[in-house]
C-alpha positions in Angstrom: 0.0 0.0 0.0 1.4 3.4 -0.9 1.8 5.9 1.8 0.2 8.9 0.0 -0.5 9.8 -3.6 -1.3 6.3 -4.7 -3.7 6.0 -1.7 -6.7 8.4 -1.8 -7.5 7.6 1.9 -4.1 8.9 2.9 -4.4 12.0 0.8 -7.8 12.7 2.4 -6.2 12.2 5.8 -3.4 14.7 5.1 -6.1 17.2 3.9 -8.2 16.6 7.0 -5.2 16.9 9.3 -4.3 20.2 7.5 -7.9 21.5 8.1 -7.9 20.5 11.7 -4.5 21.9 12.5 -4.6 24.9 10.3 -6.9 26.7 12.8 -5.7 28.2 16.1 -4.0 25.6 18.3 -6.4 26.5 21.1 -9.4 25.3 19.0 -7.8 21.8 18.5 -8.6 19.4 21.4 -6.5 16.5 22.5 -9.3 14.2 21.4 -8.9 15.7 17.8 -5.2 14.8 18.0 -5.8 11.3 19.3 -8.3 10.6 16.4 -5.8 11.9 13.8 -3.0 9.9 15.4 -5.1 6.7 15.4 -5.9 7.2 11.7 -2.2 7.7 10.9 -1.1 4.7 12.9 -3.6 2.6 11.0 -2.3 3.8 7.7 1.4 3.5 8.6 1.0 0.1 10.3 -0.7 -1.2 7.1 1.8 0.2 4.6 4.6 -2.2 5.5 7.4 0.4 5.0 10.4 0.0 7.3 11.1 3.7 6.8 8.0 4.6 8.7 8.7 2.5 11.9 10.3 5.5 13.7 7.2 7.7 12.8 4.9 5.0 14.2 7.0 5.0 17.5 6.8 8.8 17.8 3.1 8.9 17.0 2.5 6.3 19.7 4.4 8.5 22.2 2.5 11.5 21.1 -0.8 9.7 21.4 0.0 8.8 25.0 0.7 12.5 25.7 -2.7 13.5 24.3 -4.9 10.7 25.5 -7.5 12.4 27.8 -8.1 9.0 29.6 -4.4 8.6 30.5 -3.3 12.2 31.0 -5.2 15.0 32.8 -3.0 17.8 31.4 -0.9 17.3 28.3 2.8 18.1 28.7 3.3 20.9 26.2 7.1 20.7 26.2 7.1 16.9 25.6 4.5 17.3 22.8 6.6 20.1 21.2 9.7 17.8 21.4 7.8 14.9 19.9 6.4 17.1 17.1 10.0 18.2 16.2 11.0 14.5 16.1 8.0 13.8 13.9 9.0 16.6 11.6 12.5 15.3 11.3 11.5 11.7 10.7 8.9 12.7 8.1 11.4 14.9 6.2 13.8 11.9 6.3 11.1 9.6 4.8 10.2 12.2 2.2 13.8 12.3 1.0 14.0 8.5 0.7 13.8 6.7 -2.6 10.7 4.8 -1.4 8.8 8.1 -1.0 9.8 9.8 -4.2 6.2 9.7 -5.6 4.8 10.9 -2.3 7.3 13.7 -1.7 4.8 16.5 -2.4 2.2 15.1 0.1 4.9 14.4 2.7 6.2 18.0 2.4 2.6 19.3 2.8 2.4 17.1 6.0 5.8 18.5 7.2 4.5 22.1 6.6 1.4 21.3 8.6 3.4 19.8 11.4 5.8 22.7 11.5 2.9 25.1 11.7 1.5 23.1 14.7 4.9 23.0 16.3 5.3 26.8 16.0 1.9 27.4 17.5 2.5 25.0 20.3 6.0 26.5 21.0 4.5 30.0 21.0 1.7 28.9 23.3 4.2 27.3 25.7 6.4 30.4 25.7 3.4 32.6 26.5 2.4 30.4 29.4 5.8 30.9 31.1 
């Protein structure tokens, strides 16, 4: 299964993620994040690419930080750190030969993650 452009479900997921995260960070709930992460984990675990194993691990850590049933208050600094790791790993996958056909979608995903990372870092700085 292709990660992005050959899989309309994944393209739709990237677009939905972009819509959810393109708004103000304060309008996005941990539940929204957990739902998106669950969908990404499903796609990534079904794609069979070794290059995405690190992304799966980061998403699982991120999910644990956002899960309202497990955590009362998400740790903003830890989430910011995980998002940076996710950006780095996604960029690495986008540069790989396996992802050459999906590079545009992965770069869109990276841009969305970077926007979220900036908003979260700014919100964290304002809280201090």
